[in-house]
matplotlib code that plots the C-alpha trace (Angstrom):
import matplotlib.pyplot as plt

x = [83.7, 83.9, 80.4, 80.2, 83.4, 81.7, 78.6, 80.4, 82.8, 79.8, 78.1, 81.0, 81.9, 80.7, 79.8, 82.8, 85.6, 88.7, 89.5, 87.2, 88.2, 85.7, 85.3, 82.8, 85.1, 87.2, 89.6, 90.2, 91.4, 94.8, 94.0, 91.0, 93.5, 96.4, 93.9, 92.3, 95.9, 95.7, 92.7, 94.1, 97.4, 95.6, 92.6, 94.2, 95.1, 92.1, 89.8, 87.3, 86.0, 86.9, 86.3, 87.1, 87.3, 87.0, 85.0, 83.3, 81.0, 82.5, 84.7, 87.5, 85.2, 83.9, 87.2, 88.3, 84.2, 83.3, 80.7, 83.2, 84.0, 82.0, 82.3, 82.0, 82.3, 83.0, 82.4, 81.7, 79.7, 75.6, 75.7, 78.7, 76.2, 73.6, 75.3, 77.1, 74.3, 72.8, 76.3, 76.4, 72.7, 74.4, 77.7, 77.7, 77.4, 78.1, 77.8, 80.7, 83.9, 86.7, 88.7, 86.8, 85.6, 83.0, 80.8, 83.9, 84.4, 87.9, 89.6, 86.8, 88.3, 90.8, 91.9, 91.4, 91.7, 92.1, 93.2, 93.8, 92.5, 94.9, 96.3, 92.7, 92.7, 93.8, 94.8, 96.6, 98.3, 94.5, 93.4, 96.0, 95.7, 92.0, 92.4, 94.9, 92.4, 89.8, 92.4, 92.3, 95.9, 98.0, 95.1, 96.3, 96.0, 96.3, 97.3, 97.9, 98.8, 100.4, 104.1, 104.7, 107.3, 105.1, 103.0, 103.0, 100.9, 99.5, 96.1, 94.1, 92.1, 95.2, 96.0, 99.4, 101.5, 104.3, 107.9, 108.3, 110.3, 107.5, 105.3, 107.2, 107.9, 104.2, 103.3, 105.9, 105.0, 101.5, 102.0, 103.9, 105.8, 105.4, 106.4, 106.1, 106.3, 105.8, 103.3, 104.8, 103.9, 105.4, 106.8, 103.8, 102.0, 105.1, 104.3, 100.8, 102.7, 105.3, 102.2, 100.3, 103.4, 104.1, 100.2, 99.9, 103.6, 101.2, 98.3, 100.8, 102.7, 99.7, 99.6, 101.4, 100.7, 101.6, 98.0, 98.4, 100.9, 99.8, 95.9, 93.7, 92.9, 89.4, 89.7, 91.5, 89.3, 86.7, 89.4, 91.7, 88.7, 87.9, 91.4, 92.3, 89.3, 89.8, 93.5, 92.2, 89.9, 93.2, 95.2, 92.4, 92.3, 95.9, 96.6, 93.7, 95.1, 97.8, 95.4, 92.3, 94.7, 95.9, 94.9, 95.8, 98.4, 100.3, 101.3, 103.8, 104.8, 108.1, 109.9, 111.8, 109.4, 111.6, 110.8, 110.0, 107.0, 103.9, 101.6, 103.0, 101.7, 101.8, 101.0, 101.2, 100.2, 98.7]
y = [112.1, 111.6, 110.3, 108.3, 106.3, 105.7, 104.4, 101.8, 100.8, 100.4, 98.3, 96.3, 95.8, 92.5, 91.3, 91.4, 93.7, 92.1, 94.9, 93.1, 89.3, 87.1, 83.5, 82.6, 83.0, 79.9, 81.8, 84.5, 81.8, 83.0, 86.5, 85.6, 83.9, 86.5, 88.8, 86.3, 86.0, 89.8, 89.2, 86.2, 87.9, 90.3, 87.9, 87.9, 91.4, 93.4, 94.6, 97.3, 99.9, 98.4, 100.5, 98.9, 100.9, 99.0, 96.1, 94.8, 92.1, 91.1, 87.8, 89.5, 90.9, 87.7, 86.1, 88.4, 89.2, 88.7, 89.8, 92.0, 94.0, 97.2, 97.1, 100.4, 99.3, 102.0, 101.2, 103.3, 100.7, 100.1, 96.3, 96.2, 97.9, 95.7, 92.8, 94.0, 95.1, 91.2, 89.7, 92.1, 93.9, 95.4, 97.1, 100.4, 100.5, 104.2, 104.5, 106.7, 107.9, 108.5, 110.4, 112.2, 109.9, 112.1, 110.2, 109.1, 110.8, 111.6, 109.5, 107.1, 103.9, 101.1, 99.7, 101.0, 98.0, 99.1, 96.2, 96.7, 100.9, 103.2, 102.4, 103.5, 106.6, 110.0, 111.8, 109.4, 111.8, 113.2, 109.7, 108.8, 111.9, 111.0, 107.5, 109.3, 111.3, 108.7, 106.3, 106.6, 107.4, 104.5, 103.0, 100.7, 100.9, 98.1, 98.3, 96.4, 97.3, 95.8, 96.3, 98.3, 96.4, 93.1, 95.3, 93.6, 96.2, 99.5, 99.1, 102.4, 101.8, 102.5, 106.2, 105.2, 101.8, 102.1, 101.0, 100.2, 103.5, 105.5, 103.8, 104.0, 107.3, 108.3, 106.5, 108.0, 111.4, 111.0, 108.0, 107.8, 104.4, 102.4, 98.7, 97.3, 93.9, 91.8, 89.3, 87.0, 83.2, 80.2, 77.9, 76.9, 80.5, 82.2, 79.7, 81.3, 85.0, 83.8, 82.3, 85.1, 87.7, 85.4, 85.4, 89.2, 89.5, 87.7, 89.8, 93.3, 92.1, 92.8, 96.7, 97.5, 101.4, 101.3, 102.2, 100.4, 102.9, 106.1, 106.3, 108.3, 106.0, 106.1, 104.7, 101.6, 100.8, 98.5, 96.9, 96.1, 94.3, 92.4, 91.5, 90.6, 88.5, 86.4, 86.2, 84.9, 82.3, 81.2, 80.5, 78.5, 76.5, 75.9, 75.6, 74.3, 72.0, 74.7, 77.6, 75.4, 74.3, 77.6, 78.7, 81.2, 78.7, 79.2, 82.8, 84.0, 87.2, 88.3, 91.1, 92.3, 94.3, 93.9, 93.5, 90.0, 90.9, 91.0, 93.0, 95.3, 94.6, 98.0, 98.5, 102.3, 103.0, 107.0]
z = [87.4, 90.8, 91.5, 88.3, 89.6, 92.9, 91.3, 89.1, 92.0, 94.5, 91.2, 91.0, 94.0, 95.5, 91.9, 89.8, 91.2, 91.8, 94.2, 96.8, 97.4, 97.9, 100.2, 97.4, 94.2, 94.1, 91.6, 94.7, 97.3, 97.4, 97.5, 100.0, 102.4, 101.8, 103.5, 105.8, 107.6, 108.9, 110.6, 112.1, 113.4, 115.6, 116.9, 120.1, 120.4, 120.0, 122.9, 123.7, 121.5, 117.7, 114.7, 111.3, 107.7, 104.8, 106.6, 103.0, 104.0, 107.5, 107.0, 109.0, 111.6, 112.1, 113.2, 115.7, 116.9, 120.3, 122.9, 124.8, 121.8, 120.7, 117.0, 114.9, 110.8, 108.2, 104.9, 101.4, 99.7, 100.7, 99.6, 102.2, 104.7, 104.7, 105.2, 108.1, 109.9, 108.9, 110.6, 113.2, 114.8, 117.5, 115.9, 115.0, 111.1, 109.0, 105.4, 104.3, 101.7, 104.4, 105.4, 107.1, 109.9, 110.5, 112.8, 114.9, 118.2, 119.3, 121.5, 121.4, 120.0, 121.6, 118.3, 114.6, 111.9, 108.3, 105.8, 102.3, 102.2, 102.6, 98.8, 97.9, 99.9, 97.6, 101.1, 102.7, 105.2, 106.2, 106.4, 109.2, 111.1, 111.3, 112.8, 115.1, 116.1, 117.0, 119.0, 123.0, 123.9, 123.5, 121.2, 118.2, 114.6, 112.7, 108.9, 106.0, 102.3, 99.1, 98.9, 95.8, 94.7, 94.2, 92.0, 88.5, 86.7, 87.3, 89.1, 88.6, 91.6, 93.3, 94.8, 96.1, 96.6, 99.1, 99.5, 103.0, 103.9, 102.5, 104.5, 108.1, 107.3, 106.4, 109.9, 111.9, 111.0, 112.9, 115.2, 118.6, 117.7, 114.5, 113.5, 109.9, 109.4, 106.2, 105.2, 102.7, 101.5, 101.6, 98.6, 97.1, 97.4, 96.0, 92.8, 92.4, 92.5, 90.2, 87.6, 88.4, 87.0, 84.0, 83.2, 83.3, 81.1, 78.5, 78.6, 78.3, 75.3, 73.7, 75.0, 72.2, 72.8, 76.3, 77.5, 81.1, 81.7, 80.0, 80.1, 82.5, 85.5, 85.0, 81.4, 82.8, 85.5, 83.8, 81.3, 84.3, 86.2, 82.8, 82.2, 86.2, 86.6, 83.4, 84.6, 88.0, 86.3, 83.7, 87.1, 88.5, 85.5, 85.2, 88.6, 90.4, 92.8, 93.6, 93.9, 95.8, 98.3, 99.3, 103.2, 105.5, 106.7, 103.7, 104.9, 107.4, 109.4, 109.5, 111.1, 107.8, 105.0, 101.9, 98.4, 98.7, 101.2, 99.5, 102.0, 104.9, 108.2, 110.1, 114.1, 115.0, 118.7, 119.6]

ax = plt.figure().add_subplot(projection="3d")
ax.plot(x, y, z, "-o")
ax.set_aspect("equal")
plt.show()
């Protein structure tokens, strides 16, 4: 089943999946700008050898890219890697599932970036151990992941969503120094997420058998994608001005990671 699921994911990743937010789909704007914000926060903090895990088409690397950086990008999707090679011909592009980081030497990276990835990793501890291995001494990991308390439905593509303490403890088991902050939204942005909660609740009221909670994940993945995409389009239709006007400036970093945080923004040092 794992190979079949991966094939489905590779096919849907850039043409359908709501797990990959797109700059080209208007209904994805709030989620795309939320992810973009994380890259803007680190743009002046990266240097030397940079490894990004889960690069997608590379819009994040475009934000941080400059000629002084030596970039390695890892993604499991063939379509993503094709795009990355076009955009970054001097970069090292590796197609593989992680962990492990098979082709990355130990103590070779100054910075590792992995945004909205760890929730998709079954063995999260091994994943972090591999990142630790490839980082140079005093190297830095930048990591984001959704706050479990903000999830309005079960995401069948996620192995685990984290609370602040869970994530802090997990990172602290491997890294020397860990700081966990939060990315949240301004008033208009949070209006979008409140509208999303109400919209999802309307959809779930038809789930009389509670399949969203009970059914095996692999059975839920395609229905989840269909209803999630429909939901985003409805939110755009009913809140067009709000959705289209959200930018990365409508998100901001806080020193707290609490139940109101949308994403955790983590900085860990080897």
